[in-house]
N, C-alpha and C positions, 0 to 999 in steps of 0.2 A: 566096709567101714570098722575099724578096731576101736573099741573103747579104749583100750590100753595106751594106743598112739595118741589119743585126745588128751587122756590124763597126764601123758607124758609132756605134751605139748603146753598144757597149763601147769606144769610142775607140780601136780597133785599126787600126794602119796597118803593121803588120810583114809578115814573109814567111808565105806560106800553103803552103809546102812541108810534106810529111809528115814532119816532124822532131820530135824531143823539145822542141828549143827552142821551136818553133811552139806546140806543145801548152802548154808551161809559160807562155808569154807570154799566149795565148788565156785560160788559166784565171786567171792573176794580174790581166789587164785586167777579166774579167768580175766579179771579187770587188771590184774597186775602183771600180766604177760601177754595179752592179745590186744593190740592197739586198736583203737577206733581210728580209721582211715579211709579216704576216699581215693587212693592213688591209682587204683584200676582205671577209673574214669579218665584220668590225665594221662594215662600210657597205653590206651587203646586196647583195654582188656576187658571184654564186655562181662557184665555181672549177670549170671543166670541162676534164679532161684531153685536150684536142685540140689538136695542134701549131698549127693556124692561129690558135686562140683564144688560146693562149700568147704567140704572136709578136704578136698584136694588142696584147695586155696590157703585155708586157714591152718590146718594141721599138717599136710605133707610138706607145703612149700612155706610154712613158717610166715604167713602174712597176717593181716587184719581185715578190717571190712567196716561197713556200716550197719545200722540196725537190722535190716532185713537178713543180713549175712550173719551177723554175730548172735542175735537172738534166735534166728533160725535153727543154727546149728547148735546152740546151746540146749534149745528144746529137744532137739533130737537126742543129745546126750543124756539130758534128764529122764526123758522117756525109756532109753534103753537101761537106766539104772532102776526104773520102776517107779518114778516120780508122776503124778498126775498133773499134766501141762496142758494150758490152752493158749493160743496166739490171739491177741487182740490188736485191733487197728485204733490208731492213736492220731490226734490232731496236736501240733505243736504251738505252744502259746508265743503270740507276738508280742511286741513292745507295746502295741495299741491296745491289749487286752482280747484281741480276737484269736482264733485258732485256725491253723491251716488245715486243709482238707483231710478228709479220712485217707486212711493208708499211708499218711505222711511218715509215720513212726510204727514201728512193731514192737510191741511189749508182751510180757508174759505174766500169767498168774499160774500160781502153783497151788493145787488144791488139797485139802485134807492133810494137813501136816501140823501136828502139835495143836491140834483142835482149832485150826485156823487156815485162811488162805494167805498167800504171800505174793506181793509183787516183786517180780524179779525182772531186772534190765541190765545187760552186759553191752548194750549197744546206743547209749545215750550219752558217750562222751563224759564229761565232768558231772558226775553224779554218784548216788549213794553206792558204797561198796558191798553192803549187805541188804538182803531183800527187806522190804517193808511189810509189816503184819496188814493184811488187807483189812482194815477197819477204819472207819470216817472218824475225823476230828480229834484224833490223838497225835500228840508230837512224839516223833521217832528219831533216834540217833542212826544216821546213815554210816557211822563208823568211819568218816571221812572228815570229822570236824565240822559237819553241818547238821541241821535239823530239817526235817521232812514231816509231811502230813499229807492225808488224802481227804478230800471232800467229794460229797455228793452234791451234784446239782442238776435241774431239770431245765433244758433249753427250750423256750417256748417255740424259737423258731424251728429248730428240727423235731420237736416234740419228742426228744429223747433224753433219758437220764444219763448223765456222765458221772464219771469218777475223775477228779483232778488231781494230779499229783503235784504238790507244792513244795518249795525250798524257801528255808528262811535265809534272807540275804539282804543286806542294806537295812536292816532293822523291820524287815516287813516280809510277809509272806508273798512269794512270788509264784505264779503258775508256771510249770514247765511243759506239761502235756495233759490232754484229756482222753479218756477212752469209755466205750461201752462195754457191758459184758457179754455181747456177741462174739462168740468164738469164730476163728477162721482157721484156714489152712494156708501154708506157705504160698501157694500159687495164687492165692487172692490178691497178694502184694505186688504181684507182676507188673501191672499196668503201671502204678505208681513208681516201682523202681526202674522202669525204663525211662520215666519222666525224669526222675532225679540224675539219671546217667547223661540226657541228652538235650534237656531244655536249657536254653541260656537263663531262665528265670530261677532254675535251681541253683542254690547256694553250694551245692556240691560241684557244679561245673565251673565255678567263679575262681576257685583257688584249691590248692593242694591243703590238706591237712593230715596230719598224724599225730594222735595223742594217746598218752599211756599213764594210767595212775601209778604212783610209787608209793612205798609205805610212808613217806612223810609229805606226799603232795602229788605233783603232776609234772609231765615233761611234754611240751607240744611244739611240733613244727608247723608254722602256718606259712606256706611257702618258704622264703628264706629267712624267716624269723624263728630263732629258738626261744622258746618261753620255759623258764623254769620256776616253779613254784615249791618251796620247802617251808612247811609248817606256816604257811601264810605268807611268806616273803617272796616276792616276785622279782625275777631278773630276766630281761630280755637282751637278746644281741643279734645283730644281722650277720648272716652266713656269708662268706666270700663269693659262693657261685654254686653251680651244680656239683662240681666235684666234692665240695664240702657237705653239700646237702645228701649226697648218695652216701657218703662217709658216715654222717651223723645217722643217718636212717639205719644204717647196718649196725652201728656200734651202740647206739643208745635204745633202738627200737627192735633190732634183731630182722629187720626187714631188708631184703635184697630185691631190687626190682629187675 
């Protein structure tokens, strides 16, 4: 796997020094070029959590992926550049205030950089464009027009301490996901990755999604519905059918199935 090919894939030509600015720039470049998508699940393409296979899909074939793929491969890139990275299991917040099972999401911590740790995540869809300082109870700018913060909470049921990533939305802080500080390897997420691909209960099997951050907002294909958000203004339109769907995928997302 060639670092130069990866950097070309995300249109990155900046510094590779081990600095916070480099991390921020790589993180933002990734989100602006590599879409969050689950199309492999709907086109009979098994997702296997091995770095060479992920590199082939995302870099060589110019595809996107979901959290295990995107954050798993981004962690490989950062390590190759010399950053200290650990993988963490997260549960995603539900509307009822509960969280989904462990390993439902993969997020990253970058250690010992500019005197702090940093939460990095290029695989959660519509979320912060730049890493968040790993510090509790401080409001942070996600460089996407939204505010974020991290909280520490002890769960009496699991008897574990969690970090909760929250986004300020609709005039209140809303939890997005929670994770512990237990580090993992990519293979630890295999069982849950298989579930996400195969279970009718998984929201990834229920409809196709392809979403990409833009400098002014986001574009998303939710099955045949194209959603475009520019500076907070949202527009939606229904595509005419599969031919237009595949054309929009190629033209707007750079994805060819």
